NUVO-270117 format. One record per residue (C-alpha): residue number from 1; residue in three letters; y, z negated, x negated. Coordinates in pm, 1 decimal, m for minus. Layout:
<nodes>
+-------+------+----------+----------+----------+
! tordo ! sevo !        Y !        Z !        X !
+-------+------+----------+----------+----------+
!   NUM !  ALA !        Y !        Z !        X !
...
+-------+------+----------+----------+----------+
</nodes>
This chain:
<nodes>
+-------+------+----------+----------+----------+
! tordo ! sevo !        Y !        Z !        X !
+-------+------+----------+----------+----------+
!     1 !  MET !  22757.1 ! m27983.8 !   3778.3 !
!     2 !  ILE !  23019.5 ! m28149.4 !   3559.6 !
!     3 !  THR !  22913.2 ! m28270.5 !   3214.1 !
!     4 !  VAL !  23072.3 ! m28557.6 !   3025.3 !
!     5 !  TYR !  23020.4 ! m28500.6 !   2654.9 !
!     6 !  ALA !  23093.8 ! m28651.9 !   2316.8 !
!     7 !  ILE !  23120.8 ! m28450.2 !   1998.4 !
!     8 !  SER !  23130.2 ! m28578.1 !   1644.7 !
!     9 !  SER !  23299.3 ! m28410.2 !   1351.1 !
!    10 !  LYS !  23065.1 ! m28303.0 !   1072.4 !
!    11 !  VAL !  23333.2 ! m28354.7 !    804.8 !
!    12 !  LYS !  23546.5 ! m28651.8 !    915.8 !
!    13 !  LYS !  23494.6 ! m28974.5 !   1106.1 !
!    14 !  TYR !  23606.5 ! m28854.0 !   1449.0 !
!    15 !  VAL !  23450.3 ! m28860.1 !   1795.9 !
!    16 !  TYR !  23596.2 ! m28670.8 !   2091.0 !
!    17 !  VAL !  23500.0 ! m28738.3 !   2454.1 !
!    18 !  GLY !  23565.0 ! m28487.1 !   2731.0 !
!    19 !  LEU !  23428.9 ! m28326.9 !   3046.6 !
!    20 !  THR !  23349.9 ! m27969.0 !   3139.0 !
!    21 !  SER !  23156.5 ! m27747.3 !   3376.6 !
!    22 !  ASN !  23042.4 ! m27523.6 !   3086.3 !
!    23 !  LEU !  22941.7 ! m27722.0 !   2778.8 !
!    24 !  GLU !  22842.6 ! m27423.8 !   2565.3 !
!    25 !  ASP !  23180.7 ! m27253.8 !   2613.2 !
!    26 !  ARG !  23369.1 ! m27580.0 !   2559.7 !
!    27 !  LEU !  23186.7 ! m27654.1 !   2233.1 !
!    28 !  ASN !  23261.6 ! m27300.3 !   2112.7 !
!    29 !  ARG !  23632.5 ! m27356.3 !   2189.8 !
!    30 !  HIS !  23633.1 ! m27680.9 !   1988.9 !
!    31 !  ASN !  23450.1 ! m27524.4 !   1693.6 !
!    32 !  SER !  23665.4 ! m27209.0 !   1696.5 !
!    33 !  GLY !  23990.9 ! m27403.5 !   1673.8 !
!    34 !  TYR !  24128.4 ! m27317.4 !   2018.9 !
!    35 !  GLU !  24180.6 ! m27684.5 !   2104.5 !
!    36 !  ARG !  24480.9 ! m27829.0 !   1920.4 !
!    37 !  THR !  24356.2 ! m28188.4 !   1949.9 !
!    38 !  THR !  24026.3 ! m28124.5 !   1771.2 !
!    39 !  ARG !  24122.3 ! m27837.1 !   1538.7 !
!    40 !  PRO !  24162.9 ! m28049.1 !   1220.3 !
!    41 !  TYR !  23819.9 ! m28210.8 !   1264.0 !
!    42 !  ARG !  23594.5 ! m27910.0 !   1318.5 !
!    43 !  PRO !  23304.8 ! m27827.9 !   1306.5 !
!    44 !  PHE !  23136.2 ! m28051.5 !   1565.7 !
!    45 !  ASP !  22792.8 ! m28156.7 !   1684.4 !
!    46 !  VAL !  22723.4 ! m28271.6 !   2039.3 !
!    47 !  ILE !  22609.9 ! m28634.5 !   2024.8 !
!    48 !  PHE !  22605.8 ! m28727.3 !   2394.9 !
!    49 !  THR !  22592.1 ! m28556.9 !   2735.3 !
!    50 !  LYS !  22554.6 ! m28678.1 !   3092.3 !
!    51 !  GLY !  22574.3 ! m28469.3 !   3409.2 !
!    52 !  PHE !  22751.7 ! m28560.9 !   3733.1 !
!    53 !  SER !  22761.0 ! m28398.5 !   4074.0 !
!    54 !  THR !  23134.4 ! m28458.8 !   4128.6 !
!    55 !  ARG !  23438.2 ! m28430.5 !   3905.6 !
!    56 !  LEU !  23557.7 ! m28774.6 !   4021.0 !
!    57 !  GLU !  23238.1 ! m28946.3 !   3901.2 !
!    58 !  ALA !  23255.9 ! m28756.1 !   3572.7 !
!    59 !  ARG !  23620.8 ! m28849.8 !   3517.7 !
!    60 !  GLU !  23552.4 ! m29220.3 !   3577.1 !
!    61 !  PHE !  23265.4 ! m29215.6 !   3326.5 !
!    62 !  GLU !  23474.2 ! m29017.0 !   3075.3 !
!    63 !  LYS !  23747.7 ! m29282.4 !   3097.4 !
!    64 !  TYR !  23487.3 ! m29553.0 !   3031.6 !
!    65 !  LEU !  23350.7 ! m29370.4 !   2725.2 !
!    66 !  LYS !  23701.5 ! m29349.8 !   2579.6 !
!    67 !  THR !  23719.0 ! m29731.0 !   2568.5 !
!    68 !  THR !  23598.5 ! m29928.8 !   2267.8 !
!    69 !  THR !  23293.3 ! m30047.2 !   2462.0 !
!    70 !  GLY !  23213.5 ! m29693.3 !   2572.6 !
!    71 !  LYS !  23240.0 ! m29549.9 !   2221.9 !
!    72 !  ARG !  23006.4 ! m29823.1 !   2097.4 !
!    73 !  LYS !  22754.4 ! m29712.1 !   2360.4 !
!    74 !  ILE !  22773.8 ! m29352.3 !   2236.9 !
!    75 !  LEU !  22747.9 ! m29445.3 !   1870.6 !
!    76 !  GLY !  22484.8 ! m29714.3 !   1919.0 !
!    77 !  THR !  22685.1 ! m29980.8 !   1738.1 !
+-------+------+----------+----------+----------+
</nodes>
């Protein structure tokens, strides 16, 4: 199963959307500073997850969540 996820920085106003087959490992990588893109915004909390059976479906939904409309859906605004 592929998971589309959104994480929110605990210290700055920043939301990151991604996909993974191992959410626990991926969150640890973000919080440990291994990911250059999210390093300045750590630590993170998971604020959204949704599972998909194929990577293609997950990628399409991830692209939607990265739009303004998609981020509003995640944040409830």
